[in-house]
HTML snippet that shows the backbone in 3Dmol.js (N, CA, C, O; Angstrom):
<script src="https://3Dmol.org/build/3Dmol-min.js"></script>
<div id="view" style="width:600px;height:400px;position:relative"></div>
<script>
const pdb = `
ATOM      1  N   MET A   1       0.835  -1.179   0.000  1.00  0.00           N
ATOM      2  CA  MET A   1       0.000   0.000   0.000  1.00  0.00           C
ATOM      3  C   MET A   1       0.882   1.246   0.000  1.00  0.00           C
ATOM      4  O   MET A   1       1.954   1.248   0.605  1.00  0.00           O
ATOM      5  N   LEU A   2       0.447   2.279  -0.660  1.00  0.00           N
ATOM      6  CA  LEU A   2       1.217   3.508  -0.727  1.00  0.00           C
ATOM      7  C   LEU A   2       1.071   4.303   0.560  1.00  0.00           C
ATOM      8  O   LEU A   2      -0.005   4.367   1.155  1.00  0.00           O
ATOM      9  N   ASN A   3       2.154   4.893   0.966  1.00  0.00           N
ATOM     10  CA  ASN A   3       2.113   5.753   2.146  1.00  0.00           C
ATOM     11  C   ASN A   3       1.971   7.192   1.681  1.00  0.00           C
ATOM     12  O   ASN A   3       2.918   7.763   1.139  1.00  0.00           O
ATOM     13  N   SER A   4       0.821   7.775   1.882  1.00  0.00           N
ATOM     14  CA  SER A   4       0.580   9.159   1.508  1.00  0.00           C
ATOM     15  C   SER A   4       0.770  10.046   2.721  1.00  0.00           C
ATOM     16  O   SER A   4       0.430   9.675   3.845  1.00  0.00           O
ATOM     17  N   LYS A   5       1.315  11.215   2.476  1.00  0.00           N
ATOM     18  CA  LYS A   5       1.474  12.168   3.561  1.00  0.00           C
ATOM     19  C   LYS A   5       0.103  12.769   3.876  1.00  0.00           C
ATOM     20  O   LYS A   5      -0.648  13.128   2.968  1.00  0.00           O
ATOM     21  N   VAL A   6      -0.209  12.873   5.138  1.00  0.00           N
ATOM     22  CA  VAL A   6      -1.491  13.430   5.571  1.00  0.00           C
ATOM     23  C   VAL A   6      -1.227  14.812   6.155  1.00  0.00           C
ATOM     24  O   VAL A   6      -0.371  14.983   7.023  1.00  0.00           O
ATOM     25  N   TYR A   7      -1.972  15.789   5.666  1.00  0.00           N
ATOM     26  CA  TYR A   7      -1.833  17.168   6.124  1.00  0.00           C
ATOM     27  C   TYR A   7      -2.985  17.506   7.062  1.00  0.00           C
ATOM     28  O   TYR A   7      -4.138  17.180   6.778  1.00  0.00           O
ATOM     29  N   ILE A   8      -2.679  18.148   8.162  1.00  0.00           N
ATOM     30  CA  ILE A   8      -3.695  18.664   9.081  1.00  0.00           C
ATOM     31  C   ILE A   8      -3.894  20.124   8.691  1.00  0.00           C
ATOM     32  O   ILE A   8      -2.970  20.932   8.783  1.00  0.00           O
ATOM     33  N   LYS A   9      -5.110  20.454   8.254  1.00  0.00           N
ATOM     34  CA  LYS A   9      -5.375  21.793   7.742  1.00  0.00           C
ATOM     35  C   LYS A   9      -6.594  22.391   8.424  1.00  0.00           C
ATOM     36  O   LYS A   9      -7.351  21.691   9.098  1.00  0.00           O
ATOM     37  N   LYS A  10      -6.777  23.704   8.240  1.00  0.00           N
ATOM     38  CA  LYS A  10      -7.923  24.416   8.787  1.00  0.00           C
ATOM     39  C   LYS A  10      -8.740  24.965   7.615  1.00  0.00           C
ATOM     40  O   LYS A  10      -8.197  25.637   6.738  1.00  0.00           O
ATOM     41  N   CYS A  11     -10.019  24.685   7.603  1.00  0.00           N
ATOM     42  CA  CYS A  11     -10.915  25.112   6.527  1.00  0.00           C
ATOM     43  C   CYS A  11     -11.008  26.642   6.501  1.00  0.00           C
ATOM     44  O   CYS A  11     -11.187  27.276   7.540  1.00  0.00           O
ATOM     45  N   ILE A  12     -10.885  27.227   5.300  1.00  0.00           N
ATOM     46  CA  ILE A  12     -10.935  28.686   5.197  1.00  0.00           C
ATOM     47  C   ILE A  12     -12.360  29.232   5.286  1.00  0.00           C
ATOM     48  O   ILE A  12     -12.544  30.443   5.413  1.00  0.00           O
ATOM     49  N   ILE A  13     -13.359  28.371   5.222  1.00  0.00           N
ATOM     50  CA  ILE A  13     -14.751  28.812   5.304  1.00  0.00           C
ATOM     51  C   ILE A  13     -15.295  28.665   6.725  1.00  0.00           C
ATOM     52  O   ILE A  13     -15.751  29.642   7.319  1.00  0.00           O
ATOM     53  N   CYS A  14     -15.248  27.453   7.268  1.00  0.00           N
ATOM     54  CA  CYS A  14     -15.868  27.211   8.579  1.00  0.00           C
ATOM     55  C   CYS A  14     -14.858  27.190   9.729  1.00  0.00           C
ATOM     56  O   CYS A  14     -15.254  27.282  10.890  1.00  0.00           O
ATOM     57  N   GLY A  15     -13.572  27.071   9.429  1.00  0.00           N
ATOM     58  CA  GLY A  15     -12.552  27.073  10.471  1.00  0.00           C
ATOM     59  C   GLY A  15     -12.308  25.716  11.110  1.00  0.00           C
ATOM     60  O   GLY A  15     -11.491  25.604  12.024  1.00  0.00           O
ATOM     61  N   LYS A  16     -13.002  24.688  10.647  1.00  0.00           N
ATOM     62  CA  LYS A  16     -12.855  23.346  11.202  1.00  0.00           C
ATOM     63  C   LYS A  16     -11.502  22.756  10.797  1.00  0.00           C
ATOM     64  O   LYS A  16     -11.029  22.996   9.686  1.00  0.00           O
ATOM     65  N   THR A  17     -10.882  21.992  11.688  1.00  0.00           N
ATOM     66  CA  THR A  17      -9.637  21.296  11.386  1.00  0.00           C
ATOM     67  C   THR A  17      -9.976  19.973  10.713  1.00  0.00           C
ATOM     68  O   THR A  17     -10.891  19.268  11.138  1.00  0.00           O
ATOM     69  N   TYR A  18      -9.224  19.636   9.646  1.00  0.00           N
ATOM     70  CA  TYR A  18      -9.479  18.404   8.906  1.00  0.00           C
ATOM     71  C   TYR A  18      -8.170  17.825   8.383  1.00  0.00           C
ATOM     72  O   TYR A  18      -7.147  18.509   8.347  1.00  0.00           O
ATOM     73  N   GLU A  19      -8.213  16.563   7.980  1.00  0.00           N
ATOM     74  CA  GLU A  19      -7.051  15.892   7.406  1.00  0.00           C
ATOM     75  C   GLU A  19      -7.226  15.820   5.898  1.00  0.00           C
ATOM     76  O   GLU A  19      -8.328  15.597   5.398  1.00  0.00           O
ATOM     77  N   SER A  20      -6.123  16.012   5.178  1.00  0.00           N
ATOM     78  CA  SER A  20      -6.164  15.965   3.723  1.00  0.00           C
ATOM     79  C   SER A  20      -4.891  15.325   3.199  1.00  0.00           C
ATOM     80  O   SER A  20      -3.825  15.466   3.798  1.00  0.00           O
ATOM     81  N   ILE A  21      -5.001  14.622   2.079  1.00  0.00           N
ATOM     82  CA  ILE A  21      -3.799  14.084   1.448  1.00  0.00           C
ATOM     83  C   ILE A  21      -3.274  15.053   0.392  1.00  0.00           C
ATOM     84  O   ILE A  21      -2.222  14.815  -0.202  1.00  0.00           O
ATOM     85  N   SER A  22      -4.000  16.142   0.158  1.00  0.00           N
ATOM     86  CA  SER A  22      -3.586  17.160  -0.799  1.00  0.00           C
ATOM     87  C   SER A  22      -3.100  18.401  -0.054  1.00  0.00           C
ATOM     88  O   SER A  22      -3.787  18.912   0.831  1.00  0.00           O
ATOM     89  N   ALA A  23      -1.924  18.875  -0.414  1.00  0.00           N
ATOM     90  CA  ALA A  23      -1.390  20.081   0.211  1.00  0.00           C
ATOM     91  C   ALA A  23      -2.129  21.327  -0.274  1.00  0.00           C
ATOM     92  O   ALA A  23      -2.069  22.374   0.372  1.00  0.00           O
ATOM     93  N   ARG A  24      -2.820  21.221  -1.400  1.00  0.00           N
ATOM     94  CA  ARG A  24      -3.495  22.371  -2.000  1.00  0.00           C
ATOM     95  C   ARG A  24      -4.933  22.549  -1.529  1.00  0.00           C
ATOM     96  O   ARG A  24      -5.560  23.552  -1.870  1.00  0.00           O
ATOM     97  N   ALA A  25      -5.468  21.625  -0.771  1.00  0.00           N
ATOM     98  CA  ALA A  25      -6.861  21.698  -0.322  1.00  0.00           C
ATOM     99  C   ALA A  25      -7.072  22.919   0.564  1.00  0.00           C
ATOM    100  O   ALA A  25      -6.243  23.228   1.421  1.00  0.00           O
ATOM    101  N   LEU A  26      -8.182  23.607   0.352  1.00  0.00           N
ATOM    102  CA  LEU A  26      -8.495  24.799   1.133  1.00  0.00           C
ATOM    103  C   LEU A  26      -9.704  24.613   2.038  1.00  0.00           C
ATOM    104  O   LEU A  26      -9.844  25.300   3.050  1.00  0.00           O
ATOM    105  N   THR A  27     -10.581  23.676   1.668  1.00  0.00           N
ATOM    106  CA  THR A  27     -11.823  23.497   2.415  1.00  0.00           C
ATOM    107  C   THR A  27     -11.964  22.065   2.909  1.00  0.00           C
ATOM    108  O   THR A  27     -11.322  21.148   2.396  1.00  0.00           O
ATOM    109  N   CYS A  28     -12.815  21.891   3.912  1.00  0.00           N
ATOM    110  CA  CYS A  28     -12.958  20.587   4.559  1.00  0.00           C
ATOM    111  C   CYS A  28     -13.871  19.629   3.803  1.00  0.00           C
ATOM    112  O   CYS A  28     -13.770  18.418   3.997  1.00  0.00           O
ATOM    113  N   GLY A  29     -14.745  20.126   2.960  1.00  0.00           N
ATOM    114  CA  GLY A  29     -15.669  19.237   2.256  1.00  0.00           C
ATOM    115  C   GLY A  29     -16.426  19.962   1.164  1.00  0.00           C
ATOM    116  O   GLY A  29     -16.156  21.127   0.869  1.00  0.00           O
ATOM    117  N   LYS A  30     -17.367  19.271   0.572  1.00  0.00           N
ATOM    118  CA  LYS A  30     -18.103  19.805  -0.566  1.00  0.00           C
ATOM    119  C   LYS A  30     -18.943  21.049  -0.234  1.00  0.00           C
ATOM    120  O   LYS A  30     -18.926  21.999  -1.016  1.00  0.00           O
ATOM    121  N   PRO A  31     -19.674  21.088   0.886  1.00  0.00           N
ATOM    122  CA  PRO A  31     -20.456  22.299   1.182  1.00  0.00           C
ATOM    123  C   PRO A  31     -19.581  23.548   1.325  1.00  0.00           C
ATOM    124  O   PRO A  31     -19.929  24.619   0.828  1.00  0.00           O
ATOM    125  N   CYS A  32     -18.456  23.402   2.001  1.00  0.00           N
ATOM    126  CA  CYS A  32     -17.553  24.546   2.167  1.00  0.00           C
ATOM    127  C   CYS A  32     -16.891  24.911   0.836  1.00  0.00           C
ATOM    128  O   CYS A  32     -16.666  26.088   0.557  1.00  0.00           O
ATOM    129  N   ARG A  33     -16.579  23.907   0.018  1.00  0.00           N
ATOM    130  CA  ARG A  33     -15.983  24.165  -1.293  1.00  0.00           C
ATOM    131  C   ARG A  33     -16.968  24.937  -2.173  1.00  0.00           C
ATOM    132  O   ARG A  33     -16.581  25.867  -2.882  1.00  0.00           O
ATOM    133  N   ASN A  34     -18.248  24.544  -2.122  1.00  0.00           N
ATOM    134  CA  ASN A  34     -19.266  25.266  -2.891  1.00  0.00           C
ATOM    135  C   ASN A  34     -19.392  26.709  -2.419  1.00  0.00           C
ATOM    136  O   ASN A  34     -19.514  27.619  -3.239  1.00  0.00           O
ATOM    137  N   GLU A  35     -19.365  26.925  -1.112  1.00  0.00           N
ATOM    138  CA  GLU A  35     -19.442  28.280  -0.559  1.00  0.00           C
ATOM    139  C   GLU A  35     -18.221  29.104  -0.966  1.00  0.00           C
ATOM    140  O   GLU A  35     -18.347  30.287  -1.282  1.00  0.00           O
ATOM    141  N   TYR A  36     -17.048  28.486  -0.961  1.00  0.00           N
ATOM    142  CA  TYR A  36     -15.813  29.163  -1.374  1.00  0.00           C
ATOM    143  C   TYR A  36     -15.933  29.644  -2.821  1.00  0.00           C
ATOM    144  O   TYR A  36     -15.598  30.790  -3.123  1.00  0.00           O
ATOM    145  N   HIS A  37     -16.407  28.777  -3.714  1.00  0.00           N
ATOM    146  CA  HIS A  37     -16.555  29.155  -5.119  1.00  0.00           C
ATOM    147  C   HIS A  37     -17.654  30.203  -5.304  1.00  0.00           C
ATOM    148  O   HIS A  37     -17.531  31.081  -6.158  1.00  0.00           O
ATOM    149  N   ARG A  38     -18.718  30.118  -4.517  1.00  0.00           N
ATOM    150  CA  ARG A  38     -19.788  31.117  -4.579  1.00  0.00           C
ATOM    151  C   ARG A  38     -19.245  32.497  -4.218  1.00  0.00           C
ATOM    152  O   ARG A  38     -19.551  33.482  -4.890  1.00  0.00           O
ATOM    153  N   ARG A  39     -18.440  32.569  -3.159  1.00  0.00           N
ATOM    154  CA  ARG A  39     -17.845  33.844  -2.741  1.00  0.00           C
ATOM    155  C   ARG A  39     -16.869  34.367  -3.790  1.00  0.00           C
ATOM    156  O   ARG A  39     -16.843  35.561  -4.090  1.00  0.00           O
ATOM    157  N   LYS A  40     -16.073  33.465  -4.338  1.00  0.00           N
ATOM    158  CA  LYS A  40     -15.083  33.846  -5.344  1.00  0.00           C
ATOM    159  C   LYS A  40     -15.772  34.386  -6.605  1.00  0.00           C
ATOM    160  O   LYS A  40     -15.330  35.389  -7.166  1.00  0.00           O
ATOM    161  N   ASP A  41     -16.841  33.735  -7.047  1.00  0.00           N
ATOM    162  CA  ASP A  41     -17.585  34.192  -8.215  1.00  0.00           C
ATOM    163  C   ASP A  41     -18.251  35.540  -7.956  1.00  0.00           C
ATOM    164  O   ASP A  41     -18.266  36.404  -8.833  1.00  0.00           O
ATOM    165  N   ARG A  42     -18.797  35.720  -6.764  1.00  0.00           N
ATOM    166  CA  ARG A  42     -19.437  36.982  -6.406  1.00  0.00           C
ATOM    167  C   ARG A  42     -18.413  38.113  -6.453  1.00  0.00           C
ATOM    168  O   ARG A  42     -18.715  39.211  -6.920  1.00  0.00           O
ATOM    169  N   GLU A  43     -17.208  37.844  -5.971  1.00  0.00           N
ATOM    170  CA  GLU A  43     -16.142  38.843  -5.978  1.00  0.00           C
ATOM    171  C   GLU A  43     -15.744  39.199  -7.413  1.00  0.00           C
ATOM    172  O   GLU A  43     -15.515  40.369  -7.720  1.00  0.00           O
ATOM    173  N   LYS A  44     -15.661  38.204  -8.283  1.00  0.00           N
ATOM    174  CA  LYS A  44     -15.316  38.464  -9.686  1.00  0.00           C
ATOM    175  C   LYS A  44     -16.363  39.346 -10.352  1.00  0.00           C
ATOM    176  O   LYS A  44     -16.024  40.269 -11.093  1.00  0.00           O
ATOM    177  N   ARG A  45     -17.630  39.063 -10.088  1.00  0.00           N
ATOM    178  CA  ARG A  45     -18.703  39.841 -10.705  1.00  0.00           C
ATOM    179  C   ARG A  45     -18.713  41.279 -10.221  1.00  0.00           C
ATOM    180  O   ARG A  45     -19.060  42.177 -10.988  1.00  0.00           O
ATOM    181  N   SER A  46     -18.344  41.524  -8.972  1.00  0.00           N
ATOM    182  CA  SER A  46     -18.383  42.879  -8.442  1.00  0.00           C
ATOM    183  C   SER A  46     -17.281  43.749  -9.029  1.00  0.00           C
ATOM    184  O   SER A  46     -17.410  44.973  -9.032  1.00  0.00           O
ATOM    185  N   VAL A  47     -16.206  43.155  -9.524  1.00  0.00           N
ATOM    186  CA  VAL A  47     -15.094  43.917 -10.094  1.00  0.00           C
ATOM    187  C   VAL A  47     -15.442  44.463 -11.469  1.00  0.00           C
ATOM    188  O   VAL A  47     -14.936  45.518 -11.853  1.00  0.00           O
ATOM    189  N   LYS A  48     -16.282  43.781 -12.213  1.00  0.00           N
ATOM    190  CA  LYS A  48     -16.614  44.184 -13.576  1.00  0.00           C
ATOM    191  C   LYS A  48     -17.550  45.389 -13.555  1.00  0.00           C
ATOM    192  O   LYS A  48     -18.769  45.224 -13.505  1.00  0.00           O
ATOM    193  N   THR A  49     -16.999  46.580 -13.593  1.00  0.00           N
ATOM    194  CA  THR A  49     -17.818  47.785 -13.545  1.00  0.00           C
ATOM    195  C   THR A  49     -18.131  48.321 -14.931  1.00  0.00           C
ATOM    196  O   THR A  49     -19.164  48.964 -15.112  1.00  0.00           O
ATOM    197  N   CYS A  50     -17.287  48.081 -15.899  1.00  0.00           N
ATOM    198  CA  CYS A  50     -17.477  48.661 -17.233  1.00  0.00           C
ATOM    199  C   CYS A  50     -18.698  48.100 -17.943  1.00  0.00           C
ATOM    200  O   CYS A  50     -19.393  48.848 -18.630  1.00  0.00           O
ATOM    201  N   ARG A  51     -18.977  46.839 -17.803  1.00  0.00           N
ATOM    202  CA  ARG A  51     -20.060  46.215 -18.561  1.00  0.00           C
ATOM    203  C   ARG A  51     -21.439  46.732 -18.145  1.00  0.00           C
ATOM    204  O   ARG A  51     -22.364  46.745 -18.957  1.00  0.00           O
ATOM    205  N   ASN A  52     -21.581  47.150 -16.907  1.00  0.00           N
ATOM    206  CA  ASN A  52     -22.887  47.588 -16.426  1.00  0.00           C
ATOM    207  C   ASN A  52     -23.001  49.108 -16.344  1.00  0.00           C
ATOM    208  O   ASN A  52     -24.054  49.625 -15.970  1.00  0.00           O
ATOM    209  N   SER A  53     -21.949  49.824 -16.683  1.00  0.00           N
ATOM    210  CA  SER A  53     -21.951  51.274 -16.588  1.00  0.00           C
ATOM    211  C   SER A  53     -22.300  51.895 -17.935  1.00  0.00           C
ATOM    212  O   SER A  53     -22.148  51.270 -18.984  1.00  0.00           O
ATOM    213  N   THR A  54     -22.766  53.126 -17.883  1.00  0.00           N
ATOM    214  CA  THR A  54     -23.018  53.840 -19.126  1.00  0.00           C
ATOM    215  C   THR A  54     -21.695  54.338 -19.681  1.00  0.00           C
ATOM    216  O   THR A  54     -20.699  54.404 -18.960  1.00  0.00           O
ATOM    217  N   LEU A  55     -21.684  54.682 -20.941  1.00  0.00           N
ATOM    218  CA  LEU A  55     -20.474  55.153 -21.600  1.00  0.00           C
ATOM    219  C   LEU A  55     -19.936  56.408 -20.924  1.00  0.00           C
ATOM    220  O   LEU A  55     -18.725  56.553 -20.755  1.00  0.00           O
ATOM    221  N   ASP A  56     -20.831  57.319 -20.536  1.00  0.00           N
ATOM    222  CA  ASP A  56     -20.399  58.554 -19.880  1.00  0.00           C
ATOM    223  C   ASP A  56     -19.708  58.276 -18.549  1.00  0.00           C
ATOM    224  O   ASP A  56     -18.712  58.917 -18.216  1.00  0.00           O
ATOM    225  N   ASP A  57     -20.243  57.312 -17.783  1.00  0.00           N
ATOM    226  CA  ASP A  57     -19.628  56.969 -16.498  1.00  0.00           C
ATOM    227  C   ASP A  57     -18.234  56.394 -16.688  1.00  0.00           C
ATOM    228  O   ASP A  57     -17.303  56.747 -15.964  1.00  0.00           O
ATOM    229  N   VAL A  58     -18.096  55.507 -17.666  1.00  0.00           N
ATOM    230  CA  VAL A  58     -16.797  54.885 -17.918  1.00  0.00           C
ATOM    231  C   VAL A  58     -15.806  55.928 -18.408  1.00  0.00           C
ATOM    232  O   VAL A  58     -14.648  55.925 -17.991  1.00  0.00           O
ATOM    233  N   LEU A  59     -16.246  56.821 -19.288  1.00  0.00           N
ATOM    234  CA  LEU A  59     -15.374  57.871 -19.803  1.00  0.00           C
ATOM    235  C   LEU A  59     -14.917  58.802 -18.678  1.00  0.00           C
ATOM    236  O   LEU A  59     -13.759  59.217 -18.642  1.00  0.00           O
ATOM    237  N   ARG A  60     -15.830  59.126 -17.763  1.00  0.00           N
ATOM    238  CA  ARG A  60     -15.481  59.981 -16.623  1.00  0.00           C
ATOM    239  C   ARG A  60     -14.444  59.299 -15.735  1.00  0.00           C
ATOM    240  O   ARG A  60     -13.482  59.931 -15.298  1.00  0.00           O
ATOM    241  N   LYS A  61     -14.642  57.997 -15.468  1.00  0.00           N
ATOM    242  CA  LYS A  61     -13.688  57.251 -14.647  1.00  0.00           C
ATOM    243  C   LYS A  61     -12.323  57.173 -15.326  1.00  0.00           C
ATOM    244  O   LYS A  61     -11.289  57.243 -14.663  1.00  0.00           O
ATOM    245  N   ALA A  62     -12.328  57.027 -16.649  1.00  0.00           N
ATOM    246  CA  ALA A  62     -11.065  56.967 -17.392  1.00  0.00           C
ATOM    247  C   ALA A  62     -10.323  58.291 -17.287  1.00  0.00           C
ATOM    248  O   ALA A  62      -9.111  58.309 -17.072  1.00  0.00           O
ATOM    249  N   ARG A  63     -11.033  59.387 -17.435  1.00  0.00           N
ATOM    250  CA  ARG A  63     -10.400  60.711 -17.333  1.00  0.00           C
ATOM    251  C   ARG A  63      -9.866  60.956 -15.921  1.00  0.00           C
ATOM    252  O   ARG A  63      -8.789  61.531 -15.757  1.00  0.00           O
ATOM    253  N   GLU A  64     -10.611  60.524 -14.903  1.00  0.00           N
ATOM    254  CA  GLU A  64     -10.145  60.669 -13.521  1.00  0.00           C
ATOM    255  C   GLU A  64      -8.870  59.872 -13.279  1.00  0.00           C
ATOM    256  O   GLU A  64      -8.012  60.278 -12.495  1.00  0.00           O
ATOM    257  N   ALA A  65      -8.754  58.729 -13.963  1.00  0.00           N
ATOM    258  CA  ALA A  65      -7.563  57.892 -13.824  1.00  0.00           C
ATOM    259  C   ALA A  65      -6.432  58.373 -14.726  1.00  0.00           C
ATOM    260  O   ALA A  65      -5.323  57.843 -14.664  1.00  0.00           O
ATOM    261  N   GLY A  66      -6.704  59.381 -15.570  1.00  0.00           N
ATOM    262  CA  GLY A  66      -5.677  59.912 -16.456  1.00  0.00           C
ATOM    263  C   GLY A  66      -5.384  59.008 -17.637  1.00  0.00           C
ATOM    264  O   GLY A  66      -4.259  58.985 -18.138  1.00  0.00           O
ATOM    265  N   MET A  67      -6.392  58.255 -18.092  1.00  0.00           N
ATOM    266  CA  MET A  67      -6.203  57.320 -19.204  1.00  0.00           C
ATOM    267  C   MET A  67      -7.214  57.607 -20.302  1.00  0.00           C
ATOM    268  O   MET A  67      -8.210  58.300 -20.095  1.00  0.00           O
ATOM    269  N   SER A  68      -6.928  57.054 -21.476  1.00  0.00           N
ATOM    270  CA  SER A  68      -7.918  57.091 -22.551  1.00  0.00           C
ATOM    271  C   SER A  68      -8.990  56.050 -22.235  1.00  0.00           C
ATOM    272  O   SER A  68      -8.809  55.192 -21.372  1.00  0.00           O
ATOM    273  N   TYR A  69     -10.107  56.146 -22.951  1.00  0.00           N
ATOM    274  CA  TYR A  69     -11.197  55.194 -22.737  1.00  0.00           C
ATOM    275  C   TYR A  69     -10.733  53.761 -22.990  1.00  0.00           C
ATOM    276  O   TYR A  69     -10.978  52.873 -22.174  1.00  0.00           O
ATOM    277  N   GLY A  70     -10.071  53.541 -24.111  1.00  0.00           N
ATOM    278  CA  GLY A  70      -9.632  52.189 -24.477  1.00  0.00           C
ATOM    279  C   GLY A  70      -8.658  51.597 -23.479  1.00  0.00           C
ATOM    280  O   GLY A  70      -8.766  50.427 -23.111  1.00  0.00           O
ATOM    281  N   LYS A  71      -7.705  52.411 -23.042  1.00  0.00           N
ATOM    282  CA  LYS A  71      -6.712  51.922 -22.082  1.00  0.00           C
ATOM    283  C   LYS A  71      -7.382  51.590 -20.745  1.00  0.00           C
ATOM    284  O   LYS A  71      -7.040  50.595 -20.106  1.00  0.00           O
ATOM    285  N   TYR A  72      -8.338  52.427 -20.326  1.00  0.00           N
ATOM    286  CA  TYR A  72      -9.034  52.193 -19.066  1.00  0.00           C
ATOM    287  C   TYR A  72      -9.840  50.899 -19.112  1.00  0.00           C
ATOM    288  O   TYR A  72      -9.785  50.102 -18.175  1.00  0.00           O
ATOM    289  N   VAL A  73     -10.585  50.683 -20.191  1.00  0.00           N
ATOM    290  CA  VAL A  73     -11.399  49.473 -20.322  1.00  0.00           C
ATOM    291  C   VAL A  73     -10.505  48.236 -20.351  1.00  0.00           C
ATOM    292  O   VAL A  73     -10.820  47.227 -19.720  1.00  0.00           O
ATOM    293  N   ALA A  74      -9.387  48.311 -21.080  1.00  0.00           N
ATOM    294  CA  ALA A  74      -8.464  47.173 -21.142  1.00  0.00           C
ATOM    295  C   ALA A  74      -7.888  46.873 -19.766  1.00  0.00           C
ATOM    296  O   ALA A  74      -7.748  45.708 -19.395  1.00  0.00           O
ATOM    297  N   THR A  75      -7.555  47.901 -19.013  1.00  0.00           N
ATOM    298  CA  THR A  75      -7.004  47.712 -17.667  1.00  0.00           C
ATOM    299  C   THR A  75      -8.035  47.082 -16.741  1.00  0.00           C
ATOM    300  O   THR A  75      -7.710  46.159 -15.995  1.00  0.00           O
ATOM    301  N   VAL A  76      -9.263  47.563 -16.777  1.00  0.00           N
ATOM    302  CA  VAL A  76     -10.316  47.030 -15.911  1.00  0.00           C
ATOM    303  C   VAL A  76     -10.611  45.575 -16.262  1.00  0.00           C
ATOM    304  O   VAL A  76     -10.805  44.753 -15.366  1.00  0.00           O
ATOM    305  N   GLU A  77     -10.648  45.246 -17.545  1.00  0.00           N
ATOM    306  CA  GLU A  77     -10.925  43.865 -17.948  1.00  0.00           C
ATOM    307  C   GLU A  77      -9.781  42.938 -17.581  1.00  0.00           C
ATOM    308  O   GLU A  77     -10.014  41.780 -17.235  1.00  0.00           O
ATOM    309  N   ARG A  78      -8.545  43.427 -17.648  1.00  0.00           N
ATOM    310  CA  ARG A  78      -7.393  42.604 -17.260  1.00  0.00           C
ATOM    311  C   ARG A  78      -7.432  42.330 -15.759  1.00  0.00           C
ATOM    312  O   ARG A  78      -7.114  41.223 -15.324  1.00  0.00           O
ATOM    313  N   ILE A  79      -7.816  43.322 -14.971  1.00  0.00           N
ATOM    314  CA  ILE A  79      -7.917  43.143 -13.516  1.00  0.00           C
ATOM    315  C   ILE A  79      -9.039  42.160 -13.186  1.00  0.00           C
ATOM    316  O   ILE A  79      -8.920  41.378 -12.243  1.00  0.00           O
ATOM    317  N   ALA A  80     -10.131  42.196 -13.960  1.00  0.00           N
ATOM    318  CA  ALA A  80     -11.277  41.324 -13.698  1.00  0.00           C
ATOM    319  C   ALA A  80     -10.948  39.860 -13.936  1.00  0.00           C
ATOM    320  O   ALA A  80     -11.592  38.987 -13.354  1.00  0.00           O
ATOM    321  N   LYS A  81      -9.978  39.573 -14.763  1.00  0.00           N
ATOM    322  CA  LYS A  81      -9.618  38.173 -15.041  1.00  0.00           C
ATOM    323  C   LYS A  81      -8.770  37.663 -13.980  1.00  0.00           C
ATOM    324  O   LYS A  81      -8.357  36.504 -14.024  1.00  0.00           O
TER     325      LYS A  81
END
`;
const viewer = $3Dmol.createViewer("view");
viewer.addModel(pdb, "pdb");
viewer.setStyle({}, {cartoon: {color: "spectrum"}});
viewer.zoomTo();
viewer.render();
</script>
């Protein structure tokens, strides 16, 4: 039988201590993993301001940042990814 290293980790969602054979695991189980992805997706959606803004709002934000419209939109989309 293979001897796998067991990691004692703390769940980033609920704080429960758990054992894992993966060093990359962040959550203790499926419910916490689903919540983690839900939070991550919500955060991604909140960053995308250009798609839901009017052209005038985006242009004003670009001028405040000292950029052209195209450069500002490209920067915001790169940050959103």
